N, CA and C atoms as a LAMMPS dump frame, in Angstrom:
ITEM: TIMESTEP
0
ITEM: NUMBER OF ATOMS
633
ITEM: BOX BOUNDS ff ff ff
-5.0000000000000000e+02 5.0000000000000000e+02
-5.0000000000000000e+02 5.0000000000000000e+02
-5.0000000000000000e+02 5.0000000000000000e+02
ITEM: ATOMS id mol type element x y z
1 1 1 N -85.733 490.795 217.728
2 1 2 C -84.32 491.066 217.968
3 1 3 C -83.604 489.748 218.265
4 2 1 N -82.521 489.484 217.608
5 2 2 C -81.809 488.229 217.791
6 2 3 C -80.874 488.301 218.994
7 3 1 N -80.531 487.136 219.527
8 3 2 C -79.654 487.061 220.691
9 3 3 C -78.191 487.213 220.262
10 4 1 N -77.395 487.684 221.189
11 4 2 C -75.972 487.813 220.916
12 4 3 C -75.343 486.423 220.818
13 5 1 N -74.417 486.222 219.874
14 5 2 C -73.81 484.896 219.705
15 5 3 C -73.229 484.31 220.981
16 6 1 N -72.508 485.138 221.759
17 6 2 C -71.908 484.603 222.975
18 6 3 C -72.966 484.111 223.945
19 7 1 N -74.08 484.824 224.024
20 7 2 C -75.157 484.42 224.94
21 7 3 C -75.758 483.089 224.519
22 8 1 N -75.929 482.918 223.22
23 8 2 C -76.487 481.662 222.709
24 8 3 C -75.553 480.493 223.004
25 9 1 N -74.277 480.672 222.728
26 9 2 C -73.298 479.6 222.934
27 9 3 C -73.171 479.259 224.419
28 10 1 N -73.108 480.29 225.265
29 10 2 C -72.967 480.06 226.7
30 10 3 C -74.201 479.38 227.277
31 11 1 N -75.372 479.687 226.74
32 11 2 C -76.593 479.047 227.222
33 11 3 C -76.685 477.596 226.753
34 12 1 N -76.25 477.344 225.543
35 12 2 C -76.299 475.978 225.004
36 12 3 C -75.279 475.082 225.701
37 13 1 N -74.113 475.643 225.997
38 13 2 C -73.037 475.003 226.771
39 13 3 C -72.308 473.875 226.051
40 14 1 N -72.847 473.335 225.015
41 14 2 C -72.161 472.338 224.19
42 14 3 C -72.229 472.821 222.752
43 15 1 N -71.057 473.05 222.154
44 15 2 C -71.004 473.557 220.785
45 15 3 C -70.516 472.457 219.848
46 16 1 N -71.394 471.897 219.014
47 16 2 C -70.956 470.874 218.055
48 16 3 C -70.029 471.48 217.003
49 17 1 N -68.946 470.773 216.733
50 17 2 C -67.971 471.205 215.726
51 17 3 C -67.98 470.155 214.624
52 18 1 N -68.452 470.529 213.436
53 18 2 C -68.636 469.559 212.36
54 18 3 C -67.531 469.639 211.321
55 19 1 N -66.893 468.508 211.11
56 19 2 C -65.897 468.369 210.038
57 19 3 C -66.384 467.215 209.166
58 20 1 N -66.99 467.558 208.047
59 20 2 C -67.648 466.545 207.224
60 20 3 C -66.982 466.383 205.865
61 21 1 N -67.392 465.31 205.175
62 21 2 C -66.784 464.993 203.883
63 21 3 C -67.197 465.973 202.795
64 22 1 N -68.391 466.545 202.923
65 22 2 C -68.861 467.496 201.919
66 22 3 C -69.975 468.355 202.505
67 23 1 N -70.412 469.334 201.716
68 23 2 C -71.428 470.278 202.184
69 23 3 C -72.755 469.585 202.472
70 24 1 N -73.135 468.622 201.649
71 24 2 C -74.411 467.94 201.856
72 24 3 C -74.461 467.246 203.212
73 25 1 N -73.362 466.606 203.602
74 25 2 C -73.311 465.941 204.895
75 25 3 C -73.357 466.967 206.028
76 26 1 N -72.681 468.082 205.851
77 26 2 C -72.71 469.131 206.866
78 26 3 C -74.118 469.679 207.048
79 27 1 N -74.832 469.86 205.951
80 27 2 C -76.212 470.351 206.023
81 27 3 C -77.105 469.324 206.704
82 28 1 N -76.93 468.063 206.357
83 28 2 C -77.752 467.006 206.969
84 28 3 C -77.537 466.953 208.474
85 29 1 N -76.278 466.975 208.899
86 29 2 C -75.99 466.884 210.329
87 29 3 C -76.439 468.139 211.075
88 30 1 N -76.273 469.299 210.464
89 30 2 C -76.723 470.533 211.098
90 30 3 C -78.235 470.533 211.265
91 31 1 N -78.946 470.088 210.247
92 31 2 C -80.403 470.026 210.321
93 31 3 C -80.851 469.096 211.44
94 32 1 N -80.167 467.965 211.593
95 32 2 C -80.501 467.026 212.673
96 32 3 C -80.227 467.646 214.039
97 33 1 N -79.142 468.391 214.167
98 33 2 C -78.832 469.044 215.431
99 33 3 C -79.88 470.1 215.782
100 34 1 N -80.282 470.886 214.809
101 34 2 C -81.301 471.902 215.054
102 34 3 C -82.623 471.263 215.484
103 35 1 N -82.977 470.165 214.856
104 35 2 C -84.215 469.466 215.211
105 35 3 C -84.149 468.876 216.616
106 36 1 N -82.929 468.63 217.103
107 36 2 C -82.735 468.025 218.421
108 36 3 C -82.663 469.06 219.541
109 37 1 N -82.829 470.319 219.218
110 37 2 C -82.803 471.348 220.244
111 37 3 C -81.534 472.16 220.297
112 38 1 N -80.589 471.865 219.419
113 38 2 C -79.366 472.651 219.308
114 38 3 C -79.673 473.899 218.476
115 39 1 N -79.049 475.001 218.812
116 39 2 C -79.26 476.235 218.047
117 39 3 C -77.983 476.742 217.403
118 40 1 N -76.849 476.6 218.104
119 40 2 C -75.558 477.063 217.599
120 40 3 C -74.726 475.876 217.143
121 41 1 N -74.219 475.955 215.923
122 41 2 C -73.41 474.885 215.342
123 41 3 C -72.192 475.514 214.68
124 42 1 N -71.049 474.887 214.867
125 42 2 C -69.827 475.358 214.211
126 42 3 C -69.479 474.444 213.041
127 43 1 N -69.548 474.973 211.83
128 43 2 C -69.028 474.277 210.662
129 43 3 C -67.552 474.68 210.531
130 44 1 N -66.823 474.01 209.682
131 44 2 C -65.39 474.314 209.593
132 44 3 C -64.936 474.43 208.149
133 45 1 N -63.88 475.2 207.954
134 45 2 C -63.358 475.4 206.6
135 45 3 C -62.662 474.16 206.063
136 46 1 N -62.507 473.134 206.885
137 46 2 C -61.917 471.879 206.405
138 46 3 C -62.907 471.036 205.621
139 47 1 N -64.187 471.401 205.642
140 47 2 C -65.209 470.696 204.876
141 47 3 C -65.274 471.256 203.46
142 48 1 N -65.083 470.427 202.438
143 48 2 C -65.205 470.922 201.061
144 48 3 C -66.591 471.534 200.833
145 49 1 N -66.632 472.718 200.267
146 49 2 C -67.909 473.384 200.022
147 49 3 C -68.53 473.97 201.279
148 50 1 N -67.704 474.281 202.269
149 50 2 C -68.229 474.752 203.549
150 50 3 C -69.069 476.02 203.429
151 51 1 N -68.691 476.938 202.551
152 51 2 C -69.448 478.186 202.422
153 51 3 C -70.867 477.914 201.921
154 52 1 N -71.001 476.94 201.047
155 52 2 C -72.329 476.551 200.563
156 52 3 C -73.154 475.977 201.707
157 53 1 N -72.505 475.18 202.572
158 53 2 C -73.212 474.61 203.724
159 53 3 C -73.686 475.711 204.665
160 54 1 N -72.856 476.724 204.858
161 54 2 C -73.256 477.843 205.714
162 54 3 C -74.462 478.561 205.118
163 55 1 N -74.397 478.846 203.82
164 55 2 C -75.489 479.563 203.162
165 55 3 C -76.798 478.784 203.235
166 56 1 N -76.726 477.466 203.214
167 56 2 C -77.938 476.63 203.245
168 56 3 C -78.492 476.44 204.644
169 57 1 N -77.65 476.558 205.655
170 57 2 C -78.121 476.314 207.016
171 57 3 C -78.398 477.583 207.815
172 58 1 N -77.756 478.692 207.467
173 58 2 C -77.953 479.937 208.211
174 58 3 C -79.417 480.391 208.272
175 59 1 N -80.244 480.177 207.214
176 59 2 C -81.642 480.624 207.286
177 59 3 C -82.55 479.681 208.09
178 60 1 N -82.048 478.555 208.564
179 60 2 C -82.888 477.575 209.249
180 60 3 C -83.222 478.022 210.67
181 61 1 N -84.152 477.321 211.289
182 61 2 C -84.527 477.575 212.675
183 61 3 C -84.348 476.306 213.492
184 62 1 N -84.293 476.488 214.815
185 62 2 C -84.15 475.323 215.679
186 62 3 C -85.524 474.736 216.001
187 63 1 N -85.552 473.793 216.931
188 63 2 C -86.792 473.073 217.232
189 63 3 C -87.879 473.971 217.809
190 64 1 N -87.507 475.125 218.359
191 64 2 C -88.497 476.033 218.928
192 64 3 C -88.768 477.249 218.045
193 65 1 N -88.205 477.249 216.853
194 65 2 C -88.469 478.333 215.914
195 65 3 C -87.506 479.493 215.979
196 66 1 N -86.456 479.399 216.795
197 66 2 C -85.471 480.467 216.866
198 66 3 C -84.478 480.347 215.71
199 67 1 N -83.986 481.465 215.244
200 67 2 C -83.026 481.455 214.138
201 67 3 C -81.778 480.674 214.514
202 68 1 N -81.322 479.84 213.595
203 68 2 C -80.078 479.096 213.83
204 68 3 C -78.903 480.061 213.9
205 69 1 N -77.901 479.684 214.675
206 69 2 C -76.667 480.452 214.76
207 69 3 C -75.555 479.569 214.218
208 70 1 N -75.198 479.791 212.966
209 70 2 C -74.197 478.968 212.299
210 70 3 C -72.861 479.71 212.282
211 71 1 N -71.871 479.108 212.916
212 71 2 C -70.547 479.694 212.935
213 71 3 C -69.599 478.942 212.021
214 72 1 N -68.461 479.524 211.789
215 72 2 C -67.438 478.867 210.969
216 72 3 C -66.137 478.834 211.756
217 73 1 N -65.583 477.629 211.905
218 73 2 C -64.334 477.453 212.615
219 73 3 C -63.183 477.162 211.666
220 74 1 N -61.992 477.099 212.206
221 74 2 C -60.749 476.941 211.451
222 74 3 C -60.615 478.072 210.432
223 75 1 N -60.989 479.277 210.877
224 75 2 C -60.846 480.479 210.058
225 75 3 C -59.51 481.124 210.424
226 76 1 N -58.616 481.195 209.455
227 76 2 C -57.266 481.693 209.732
228 76 3 C -56.838 482.861 208.849
229 77 1 N -57.666 483.24 207.875
230 77 2 C -57.322 484.355 206.989
231 77 3 C -58.518 485.293 206.858
232 78 1 N -58.236 486.527 206.464
233 78 2 C -59.312 487.496 206.246
234 78 3 C -60.214 487.059 205.097
235 79 1 N -59.633 486.403 204.103
236 79 2 C -60.436 485.935 202.965
237 79 3 C -61.461 484.901 203.413
238 80 1 N -61.046 483.972 204.263
239 80 2 C -62 482.992 204.788
240 80 3 C -63.068 483.67 205.637
241 81 1 N -62.653 484.638 206.445
242 81 2 C -63.603 485.351 207.296
243 81 3 C -64.647 486.076 206.454
244 82 1 N -64.201 486.727 205.396
245 82 2 C -65.124 487.437 204.527
246 82 3 C -66.095 486.467 203.852
247 83 1 N -65.574 485.357 203.376
248 83 2 C -66.42 484.365 202.718
249 83 3 C -67.457 483.811 203.696
250 84 1 N -67.032 483.559 204.927
251 84 2 C -67.944 483.018 205.933
252 84 3 C -69.064 483.998 206.258
253 85 1 N -68.712 485.25 206.506
254 85 2 C -69.726 486.245 206.86
255 85 3 C -70.655 486.53 205.689
256 86 1 N -70.114 486.563 204.482
257 86 2 C -70.948 486.797 203.304
258 86 3 C -71.93 485.644 203.077
259 87 1 N -71.553 484.441 203.541
260 87 2 C -72.432 483.276 203.395
261 87 3 C -73.508 483.233 204.483
262 88 1 N -73.361 484.086 205.507
263 88 2 C -74.375 484.141 206.553
264 88 3 C -73.926 483.668 207.923
265 89 1 N -72.628 483.45 208.112
266 89 2 C -72.132 482.981 209.408
267 89 3 C -72.422 484.001 210.505
268 90 1 N -72.783 483.478 211.692
269 90 2 C -73.082 484.338 212.821
270 90 3 C -71.898 484.57 213.743
271 91 1 N -70.848 483.774 213.586
272 91 2 C -69.631 483.967 214.364
273 91 3 C -68.482 483.245 213.688
274 92 1 N -67.265 483.63 214.054
275 92 2 C -66.055 483.045 213.502
276 92 3 C -65.21 482.485 214.637
277 93 1 N -64.472 481.391 214.362
278 93 2 C -63.573 480.807 215.354
279 93 3 C -62.268 480.421 214.662
280 94 1 N -61.156 480.734 215.317
281 94 2 C -59.847 480.294 214.811
282 94 3 C -59.266 479.273 215.783
283 95 1 N -58.371 478.398 215.323
284 95 2 C -57.771 477.406 216.213
285 95 3 C -56.576 477.942 216.99
286 96 1 N -56.049 479.091 216.579
287 96 2 C -54.866 479.689 217.198
288 96 3 C -54.912 481.194 216.937
289 97 1 N -54.031 481.977 217.526
290 97 2 C -54.074 483.424 217.318
291 97 3 C -54.052 483.786 215.829
292 98 1 N -54.986 484.625 215.426
293 98 2 C -55.123 484.994 214.018
294 98 3 C -55.397 486.497 213.926
295 99 1 N -54.367 487.322 214.037
296 99 2 C -54.545 488.781 214.023
297 99 3 C -55.271 489.298 212.784
298 100 1 N -55.03 488.648 211.652
299 100 2 C -55.673 489.072 210.403
300 100 3 C -57.188 488.918 210.494
301 101 1 N -57.622 487.796 211.058
302 101 2 C -59.061 487.552 211.223
303 101 3 C -59.628 488.494 212.28
304 102 1 N -58.863 488.691 213.353
305 102 2 C -59.313 489.582 214.431
306 102 3 C -59.598 490.978 213.892
307 103 1 N -58.676 491.486 213.071
308 103 2 C -58.847 492.831 212.519
309 103 3 C -60.032 492.889 211.574
310 104 1 N -60.197 491.857 210.758
311 104 2 C -61.317 491.844 209.822
312 104 3 C -62.646 491.762 210.566
313 105 1 N -62.723 490.907 211.576
314 105 2 C -63.947 490.765 212.349
315 105 3 C -64.318 492.082 213.02
316 106 1 N -63.313 492.79 213.508
317 106 2 C -63.576 494.081 214.149
318 106 3 C -64.164 495.057 213.135
319 107 1 N -63.612 495.075 211.918
320 107 2 C -64.13 495.991 210.897
321 107 3 C -65.579 495.658 210.525
322 108 1 N -65.907 494.379 210.522
323 108 2 C -67.262 493.963 210.148
324 108 3 C -68.223 493.894 211.335
325 109 1 N -67.707 494.099 212.537
326 109 2 C -68.556 494.007 213.715
327 109 3 C -69.023 492.594 213.994
328 110 1 N -68.199 491.603 213.642
329 110 2 C -68.576 490.198 213.773
330 110 3 C -68.019 489.592 215.056
331 111 1 N -68.728 488.636 215.6
332 111 2 C -68.254 487.905 216.772
333 111 3 C -67.123 486.967 216.347
334 112 1 N -66.005 487.061 217.053
335 112 2 C -64.846 486.239 216.734
336 112 3 C -64.301 485.619 218.01
337 113 1 N -64.242 484.299 218.048
338 113 2 C -63.681 483.568 219.178
339 113 3 C -62.308 483.083 218.747
340 114 1 N -61.287 483.76 219.252
341 114 2 C -59.919 483.477 218.814
342 114 3 C -59.316 482.339 219.632
343 115 1 N -58.617 481.448 218.962
344 115 2 C -58.017 480.31 219.632
345 115 3 C -56.667 480.627 220.24
346 116 1 N -56.311 479.847 221.234
347 116 2 C -55.011 479.977 221.866
348 116 3 C -54.793 478.809 222.804
349 117 1 N -53.568 478.693 223.305
350 117 2 C -53.29 477.642 224.278
351 117 3 C -52.545 478.174 225.493
352 118 1 N -51.603 479.064 225.284
353 118 2 C -50.876 479.596 226.422
354 118 3 C -51.746 480.615 227.161
355 119 1 N -51.482 480.84 228.451
356 119 2 C -52.247 481.856 229.178
357 119 3 C -52.197 483.224 228.51
358 120 1 N -51.039 483.579 227.95
359 120 2 C -50.929 484.867 227.286
360 120 3 C -51.825 484.962 226.064
361 121 1 N -51.857 483.919 225.254
362 121 2 C -52.709 483.916 224.061
363 121 3 C -54.184 483.979 224.434
364 122 1 N -54.563 483.215 225.43
365 122 2 C -55.963 483.177 225.846
366 122 3 C -56.376 484.508 226.467
367 123 1 N -55.49 485.1 227.274
368 123 2 C -55.79 486.39 227.883
369 123 3 C -55.95 487.474 226.822
370 124 1 N -55.101 487.458 225.803
371 124 2 C -55.181 488.453 224.733
372 124 3 C -56.484 488.314 223.956
373 125 1 N -56.871 487.072 223.649
374 125 2 C -58.13 486.843 222.936
375 125 3 C -59.311 487.305 223.778
376 126 1 N -59.286 486.995 225.06
377 126 2 C -60.379 487.374 225.944
378 126 3 C -60.457 488.891 226.105
379 127 1 N -59.307 489.548 226.232
380 127 2 C -59.304 491.006 226.363
381 127 3 C -59.835 491.675 225.098
382 128 1 N -59.521 491.089 223.96
383 128 2 C -59.933 491.692 222.683
384 128 3 C -61.424 491.552 222.444
385 129 1 N -61.964 490.355 222.689
386 129 2 C -63.355 490.105 222.315
387 129 3 C -64.218 489.525 223.427
388 130 1 N -63.637 489.226 224.582
389 130 2 C -64.421 488.686 225.68
390 130 3 C -64.563 487.184 225.68
391 131 1 N -64.021 486.533 224.657
392 131 2 C -64.129 485.076 224.554
393 131 3 C -62.849 484.512 223.962
394 132 1 N -62.562 483.259 224.289
395 132 2 C -61.371 482.597 223.75
396 132 3 C -61.633 481.101 223.64
397 133 1 N -61.105 480.504 222.587
398 133 2 C -61.128 479.06 222.419
399 133 3 C -59.804 478.5 222.928
400 134 1 N -59.867 477.485 223.775
401 134 2 C -58.655 476.818 224.248
402 134 3 C -58.477 475.54 223.441
403 135 1 N -57.387 475.475 222.68
404 135 2 C -57.167 474.328 221.789
405 135 3 C -55.67 474.03 221.704
406 136 1 N -55.292 472.729 221.789
407 136 2 C -56.128 471.549 222.056
408 136 3 C -56.366 471.384 223.557
409 137 1 N -57.608 471.372 223.964
410 137 2 C -57.956 471.442 225.378
411 137 3 C -57.52 470.217 226.174
412 138 1 N -57.536 469.041 225.543
413 138 2 C -57.252 467.826 226.297
414 138 3 C -55.828 467.797 226.848
415 139 1 N -54.943 468.586 226.259
416 139 2 C -53.559 468.614 226.733
417 139 3 C -53.477 469.191 228.145
418 140 1 N -54.232 470.237 228.391
419 140 2 C -54.21 470.861 229.708
420 140 3 C -55.222 470.287 230.677
421 141 1 N -56.366 469.838 230.152
422 141 2 C -57.393 469.258 230.99
423 141 3 C -58.207 470.295 231.753
424 142 1 N -59.24 469.845 232.465
425 142 2 C -60.099 470.765 233.216
426 142 3 C -59.345 471.604 234.253
427 143 1 N -58.294 471.072 234.846
428 143 2 C -57.552 471.844 235.841
429 143 3 C -56.904 473.077 235.211
430 144 1 N -56.534 472.986 233.947
431 144 2 C -55.972 474.135 233.237
432 144 3 C -57.032 475.222 233.092
433 145 1 N -58.267 474.83 232.767
434 145 2 C -59.365 475.789 232.638
435 145 3 C -59.624 476.463 233.977
436 146 1 N -59.617 475.699 235.035
437 146 2 C -59.851 476.267 236.366
438 146 3 C -58.788 477.327 236.695
439 147 1 N -57.555 477.048 236.34
440 147 2 C -56.489 478.023 236.588
441 147 3 C -56.679 479.275 235.747
442 148 1 N -57.077 479.114 234.499
443 148 2 C -57.311 480.269 233.627
444 148 3 C -58.433 481.141 234.159
445 149 1 N -59.52 480.521 234.619
446 149 2 C -60.659 481.283 235.122
447 149 3 C -60.313 482.047 236.391
448 150 1 N -59.34 481.562 237.131
449 150 2 C -58.938 482.264 238.345
450 150 3 C -58.38 483.65 238.032
451 151 1 N -57.756 483.796 236.861
452 151 2 C -57.182 485.089 236.477
453 151 3 C -57.978 485.785 235.376
454 152 1 N -58.929 485.063 234.761
455 152 2 C -59.788 485.635 233.717
456 152 3 C -61.25 485.307 234.049
457 153 1 N -61.734 485.782 235.187
458 153 2 C -63.068 485.362 235.65
459 153 3 C -64.22 485.76 234.745
460 154 1 N -64.068 486.837 233.978
461 154 2 C -65.162 487.317 233.132
462 154 3 C -65.13 486.731 231.723
463 155 1 N -64.076 486.041 231.381
464 155 2 C -63.925 485.555 230.003
465 155 3 C -64.814 484.356 229.728
466 156 1 N -65.362 484.307 228.525
467 156 2 C -66.064 483.125 228.036
468 156 3 C -65.007 482.208 227.425
469 157 1 N -64.669 481.146 228.116
470 157 2 C -63.624 480.235 227.668
471 157 3 C -64.275 478.96 227.13
472 158 1 N -63.896 478.587 225.91
473 158 2 C -64.498 477.441 225.233
474 158 3 C -63.408 476.423 224.91
475 159 1 N -63.195 475.439 225.772
476 159 2 C -62.214 474.393 225.474
477 159 3 C -62.725 473.479 224.368
478 160 1 N -61.843 473.108 223.462
479 160 2 C -62.204 472.268 222.321
480 160 3 C -61.017 471.366 221.986
481 161 1 N -61.32 470.131 221.627
482 161 2 C -60.265 469.217 221.2
483 161 3 C -60.067 468.076 222.164
484 162 1 N -60.435 466.856 221.727
485 162 2 C -60.223 465.67 222.527
486 162 3 C -61.181 465.49 223.679
487 163 1 N -62.311 466.19 223.666
488 163 2 C -63.293 466.095 224.746
489 163 3 C -64.482 465.261 224.273
490 164 1 N -64.907 464.308 225.09
491 164 2 C -66.054 463.465 224.776
492 164 3 C -67.312 464.04 225.421
493 165 1 N -68.489 463.758 224.86
494 165 2 C -69.729 464.297 225.422
495 165 3 C -69.912 463.995 226.905
496 166 1 N -69.525 462.802 227.339
497 166 2 C -69.699 462.444 228.737
498 166 3 C -68.81 463.217 229.69
499 167 1 N -67.844 463.952 229.157
500 167 2 C -66.918 464.724 229.979
501 167 3 C -67.29 466.202 230.081
502 168 1 N -68.341 466.611 229.379
503 168 2 C -68.679 468.024 229.282
504 168 3 C -68.916 468.649 230.655
505 169 1 N -69.653 467.979 231.514
506 169 2 C -69.974 468.566 232.823
507 169 3 C -68.719 468.816 233.655
508 170 1 N -67.732 467.958 233.538
509 170 2 C -66.488 468.163 234.282
510 170 3 C -65.808 469.455 233.833
511 171 1 N -65.81 469.71 232.535
512 171 2 C -65.195 470.931 232.003
513 171 3 C -66.007 472.165 232.388
514 172 1 N -67.32 472.046 232.375
515 172 2 C -68.167 473.169 232.788
516 172 3 C -67.936 473.493 234.261
517 173 1 N -67.819 472.464 235.07
518 173 2 C -67.578 472.662 236.499
519 173 3 C -66.239 473.353 236.751
520 174 1 N -65.302 473.155 235.827
521 174 2 C -63.987 473.783 235.964
522 174 3 C -64.004 475.248 235.535
523 175 1 N -65.101 475.702 234.935
524 175 2 C -65.205 477.105 234.553
525 175 3 C -65.409 477.374 233.078
526 176 1 N -65.458 476.335 232.252
527 176 2 C -65.714 476.551 230.82
528 176 3 C -67.095 477.165 230.629
529 177 1 N -67.178 478.145 229.735
530 177 2 C -68.473 478.738 229.431
531 177 3 C -69.277 477.869 228.499
532 178 1 N -68.589 477.123 227.663
533 178 2 C -69.181 476.148 226.753
534 178 3 C -68.05 475.208 226.346
535 179 1 N -68.401 474.072 225.774
536 179 2 C -67.409 473.063 225.408
537 179 3 C -67.614 472.659 223.954
538 180 1 N -66.552 472.714 223.16
539 180 2 C -66.626 472.289 221.767
540 180 3 C -66.453 470.786 221.659
541 181 1 N -67.364 470.143 220.932
542 181 2 C -67.347 468.685 220.768
543 181 3 C -67.305 468.348 219.281
544 182 1 N -66.274 467.634 218.871
545 182 2 C -66.156 467.27 217.468
546 182 3 C -66.624 465.868 217.154
547 183 1 N -66.602 464.983 218.135
548 183 2 C -66.978 463.591 217.906
549 183 3 C -67.725 463.038 219.104
550 184 1 N -68.5 461.99 218.843
551 184 2 C -69.116 461.252 219.924
552 184 3 C -70.552 461.579 220.237
553 185 1 N -71.136 462.576 219.583
554 185 2 C -72.54 462.87 219.829
555 185 3 C -73.403 461.742 219.268
556 186 1 N -74.475 461.365 219.972
557 186 2 C -75.296 460.245 219.498
558 186 3 C -75.994 460.55 218.188
559 187 1 N -76.181 459.515 217.39
560 187 2 C -76.88 459.671 216.112
561 187 3 C -78.394 459.575 216.296
562 188 1 N -78.838 458.841 217.302
563 188 2 C -80.27 458.685 217.549
564 188 3 C -80.894 460.043 217.897
565 189 1 N -81.961 460.459 217.218
566 189 2 C -82.554 461.785 217.456
567 189 3 C -82.971 462.009 218.905
568 190 1 N -83.572 460.995 219.524
569 190 2 C -84.005 461.143 220.899
570 190 3 C -82.85 461.298 221.86
571 191 1 N -81.814 460.52 221.674
572 191 2 C -80.635 460.616 222.537
573 191 3 C -79.924 461.953 222.34
574 192 1 N -79.882 462.41 221.09
575 192 2 C -79.236 463.688 220.794
576 192 3 C -80.001 464.831 221.461
577 193 1 N -81.321 464.79 221.373
578 193 2 C -82.138 465.826 222.01
579 193 3 C -81.939 465.83 223.518
580 194 1 N -81.793 464.644 224.109
581 194 2 C -81.611 464.549 225.556
582 194 3 C -80.307 465.202 225.993
583 195 1 N -79.264 465.097 225.175
584 195 2 C -77.978 465.7 225.503
585 195 3 C -78.116 467.212 225.651
586 196 1 N -78.764 467.859 224.689
587 196 2 C -78.911 469.311 224.733
588 196 3 C -79.895 469.748 225.807
589 197 1 N -80.963 468.986 225.988
590 197 2 C -81.948 469.33 227.013
591 197 3 C -81.333 469.285 228.408
592 198 1 N -80.443 468.349 228.625
593 198 2 C -79.831 468.187 229.941
594 198 3 C -78.872 469.324 230.275
595 199 1 N -78.19 469.852 229.263
596 199 2 C -77.149 470.846 229.499
597 199 3 C -77.617 472.286 229.376
598 200 1 N -78.625 472.544 228.563
599 200 2 C -78.971 473.912 228.193
600 200 3 C -79.472 474.741 229.368
601 201 1 N -79.103 476.027 229.348
602 201 2 C -79.583 477.021 230.297
603 201 3 C -80.432 478.046 229.533
604 202 1 N -81.231 478.863 230.237
605 202 2 C -81.948 479.939 229.551
606 202 3 C -80.946 480.883 228.896
607 203 1 N -81.311 481.419 227.748
608 203 2 C -80.386 482.288 227.027
609 203 3 C -80.453 483.712 227.574
610 204 1 N -81.518 484.409 227.274
611 204 2 C -81.677 485.784 227.756
612 204 3 C -83.154 486.157 227.679
613 205 1 N -83.581 487.246 228.341
614 205 2 C -84.998 487.611 228.381
615 205 3 C -85.649 487.766 227
616 206 1 N -84.876 488.232 226.036
617 206 2 C -85.463 488.449 224.703
618 206 3 C -85.423 487.192 223.836
619 207 1 N -84.872 486.097 224.395
620 207 2 C -84.724 484.855 223.631
621 207 3 C -86.017 484.056 223.719
622 208 1 N -86.949 484.367 222.851
623 208 2 C -88.223 483.664 222.818
624 208 3 C -88.432 483.078 221.44
625 209 1 N -89.163 481.966 221.331
626 209 2 C -89.401 481.377 220.017
627 209 3 C -90.047 482.37 219.068
628 210 1 N -89.58 482.379 217.856
629 210 2 C -90.16 483.245 216.83
630 210 3 C -91.401 482.587 216.25
631 211 1 N -92.442 483.352 216.117
632 211 2 C -93.721 482.813 215.602
633 211 3 C -93.911 483.184 214.149
């Protein structure tokens, strides 16, 4: 039995967001992340050939043999959502409120992390699906997340945008359930593995390596 997407992301606590020049580069970087102990990776529709990258990486496993959880971000239309899920995506993310995607995800029973910035947008996303992406997060900073959590204590809030790897713990301390990182992750395999090992929490009782 596979783990729920939200549980995987919340346990990993750092969600890499890949915007690459082409599908081959996205596959290469995703494979390196999985080998380094990362399990959940967000590819984006801004990468040419992104659906092909999803189809090639979704069947992969992480360093402990667990199925990879490949999501697709910058999903703003039902057509993109359908293409992503048909390619094997395990979750969808939008950068801002996207009712069309929300409705499609509900029909397909797919995990959807809807983006927003105002408290109203974030509250609506959290009420609908239990999770919300805060973008662009650097504008509000960790204190903004702390204020949001005060009124949305059960929500999985994922700030993304303008955050460096060295700042992740500050955002987590403010109440973020996980932090989206688009740039700055080390290229060295050992250093990359250390980043995930330092942050990761246990996922859930049924989350055991597949043999």
